[in-house]
C-alpha positions in Angstrom: 87.9 78.5 137.2 91.2 80.0 136.0 91.6 82.9 133.6 94.9 81.3 132.4 95.3 78.1 130.4 95.8 75.0 132.5 96.0 72.6 129.6 99.1 70.5 129.2 99.4 71.3 125.5 102.3 68.9 124.6 100.3 65.9 125.8 97.1 67.1 124.1 98.6 68.1 120.8 98.6 64.6 119.3 94.9 64.3 120.3 94.2 67.6 118.6 95.8 66.4 115.4 94.2 63.0 115.5 90.7 64.4 116.1 90.7 67.4 113.7 93.1 67.0 110.8 91.8 65.8 107.5 94.8 65.5 105.3 94.1 64.4 101.7 96.3 61.6 100.3 98.2 63.9 97.9 99.1 66.3 100.7 100.3 63.4 102.8 102.5 62.1 99.9 104.0 65.6 99.5 104.7 65.9 103.2 106.3 62.5 103.3 108.5 63.2 100.3 109.6 66.5 101.8 110.4 64.8 105.1 113.4 63.1 103.3 115.0 66.5 102.7 117.5 67.8 105.2 115.6 71.1 105.4 112.2 69.5 105.9 111.7 71.5 109.2 110.7 74.4 106.9 107.5 72.6 105.9 104.3 73.6 107.7 102.4 71.1 109.8 99.2 69.4 108.4 97.0 71.1 111.0 98.4 74.5 109.9 97.6 73.8 106.3 94.1 72.9 107.2 93.8 76.1 109.2 95.0 78.1 106.2 92.4 76.4 104.0 89.7 77.4 106.4 90.9 81.0 106.4 90.8 81.1 102.6 87.2 79.8 102.7 86.1 82.2 105.5 87.5 85.2 103.6 86.2 84.0 100.3 89.7 84.8 99.1 90.5 84.8 95.4 93.9 86.7 95.4 96.7 85.3 97.6 100.4 85.9 98.0 102.8 83.4 99.5 106.3 84.5 100.6 108.3 81.3 100.8 107.0 78.2 99.0 109.6 75.5 99.6 108.1 72.2 98.2 104.6 73.6 97.9 102.6 72.2 100.8 101.0 75.4 102.0 100.3 76.7 98.5 98.8 73.4 97.5 96.6 73.5 100.6 95.3 77.0 99.7 94.9 76.3 96.0 92.8 73.2 96.6 90.1 75.3 98.2 90.3 78.4 95.9 87.4 79.1 93.6 87.9 78.8 89.8 88.9 82.5 89.6 91.3 82.2 92.5 95.0 82.8 92.1 98.2 82.5 94.2 101.5 84.3 93.5 104.3 82.2 95.1 107.6 83.9 95.9 110.7 81.7 96.2 114.3 81.5 95.0 114.9 77.8 94.8 114.2 76.0 91.5 115.1 72.7 93.1 112.5 72.8 95.8 109.8 74.4 93.7 110.2 71.7 91.0 108.7 69.4 93.6 105.9 71.9 94.3 105.1 72.2 90.6 104.8 68.4 90.3 102.2 68.3 93.1 100.3 71.3 91.8 99.9 69.5 88.5 98.8 66.3 90.1 96.2 68.2 92.1 95.0 70.0 88.9 95.7 73.5 90.4 98.7 74.6 88.4 96.6 77.2 86.5 95.8 78.9 89.8 99.4 79.4 90.8 102.1 81.7 89.4 105.6 81.0 90.7 108.1 83.9 90.8 111.7 82.7 91.1 113.3 85.8 92.5 114.0 87.5 95.8 110.6 88.0 97.4 111.2 91.7 98.1 111.7 92.2 94.3 108.5 90.4 93.4 106.5 92.4 96.0 108.0 95.6 94.8 107.0 94.8 91.3 103.4 94.2 92.4 103.4 97.5 94.3 104.8 99.3 91.3 102.1 97.7 89.1 99.3 99.3 91.1 98.4 96.1 93.0 98.3 97.7 96.4 95.1 96.8 98.2 94.3 94.0 95.7 95.0 90.9 97.8 92.8 89.0 100.3 95.4 86.9 102.0 99.2 86.8 102.4 101.2 84.0 104.0 104.8 84.8 105.1 107.2 81.8 105.7 110.6 82.8 104.4 114.0 84.1 105.6 113.4 85.6 109.1 115.9 88.4 108.7 113.6 90.1 106.2 110.3 89.4 107.9 109.7 93.0 108.8 110.4 94.1 105.2 107.9 91.5 103.9 105.4 92.6 106.5 105.4 96.2 105.4 105.2 95.3 101.7 102.5 92.8 102.1 100.4 95.1 104.4 100.3 97.6 101.5 99.3 94.8 99.1 96.4 93.6 101.3 92.9 95.0 101.0 91.2 96.4 104.0 89.9 93.4 105.9 92.5 91.2 104.3 94.5 88.7 106.4 98.2 88.4 106.9 99.5 85.1 108.3 103.1 84.9 109.6 104.7 81.6 110.4 107.4 80.6 113.0 106.6 83.5 115.4 107.4 81.3 118.4 110.6 80.0 116.7 110.9 76.8 118.7 110.6 78.8 121.9 113.8 80.8 121.2 111.9 84.1 121.2 111.1 83.7 124.9 114.6 82.5 125.9 117.1 85.3 126.6 120.1 83.1 125.8 119.3 83.1 122.1 120.3 86.3 120.3 121.0 85.2 116.8 119.9 87.3 113.9 116.8 85.3 113.1 115.6 85.2 116.6 116.1 88.9 117.1 114.2 89.6 113.8 111.2 87.5 114.9 111.2 89.1 118.4 111.3 92.6 116.9 108.4 91.9 114.5 106.3 90.3 117.2 106.8 93.4 119.4 106.0 95.7 116.5 102.8 93.9 115.5 101.6 93.9 119.1 101.6 97.7 119.0 100.7 98.2 115.3 97.3 100.0 115.2 97.0 99.2 111.5 96.0 95.7 112.2 93.9 93.5 114.5 96.0 90.6 115.8 96.0 87.1 117.3 99.0 84.9 117.9 98.2 81.2 117.9 100.4 78.4 119.5 99.9 76.2 116.4 102.9 74.3 115.2 105.8 76.8 115.5 103.4 79.7 116.1 101.4 81.7 113.6 100.3 85.3 113.9 97.1 86.5 112.3 97.0 90.2 111.4 93.8 91.6 109.9 94.3 94.9 108.1 91.9 97.6 109.3 
């Protein structure tokens, strides 16, 4: 027996998806429509959306923040399993992409659970903090401009309640974080945040090799 993984993950990943993902028809349609966009790489994977749904349910979450909405796949996943009193604040700057999101939120009957804030995310998060919302949220998902990841992390950590969960997407960044030949601004930003979270005593952490990598940080 080995204390290191011996699995050939690339060859098994399709098996994992085939034998675990239950993607509703509406989510599949949204994913396929988004795939036609030149920036479709920004959309999360179905298995990641299902994982996020499970986190919402395990936390009994009712108050969620999403930083970076794109066409709405992740927010739709979470909204579909929120209770009637649940609510998501979505932060994005693109009216074009979020128009698609709003169409699918309406089709799923979850529009009333979602508030879209079309403004720089840092401004929306500051507004929440200045409105005495610190410690009010159960779950935060960050999937936006990488250069500002650390800033979002600090703001969202303040907005989370104790025991709340922060999910951060793209922490493996297509493998670039582990390849020294890549030193662009986004890669360096993700590396820096990964290193910071590793030593951040304010949170319990786990980094998962799901899709493009996702970090779970539970606020102590």
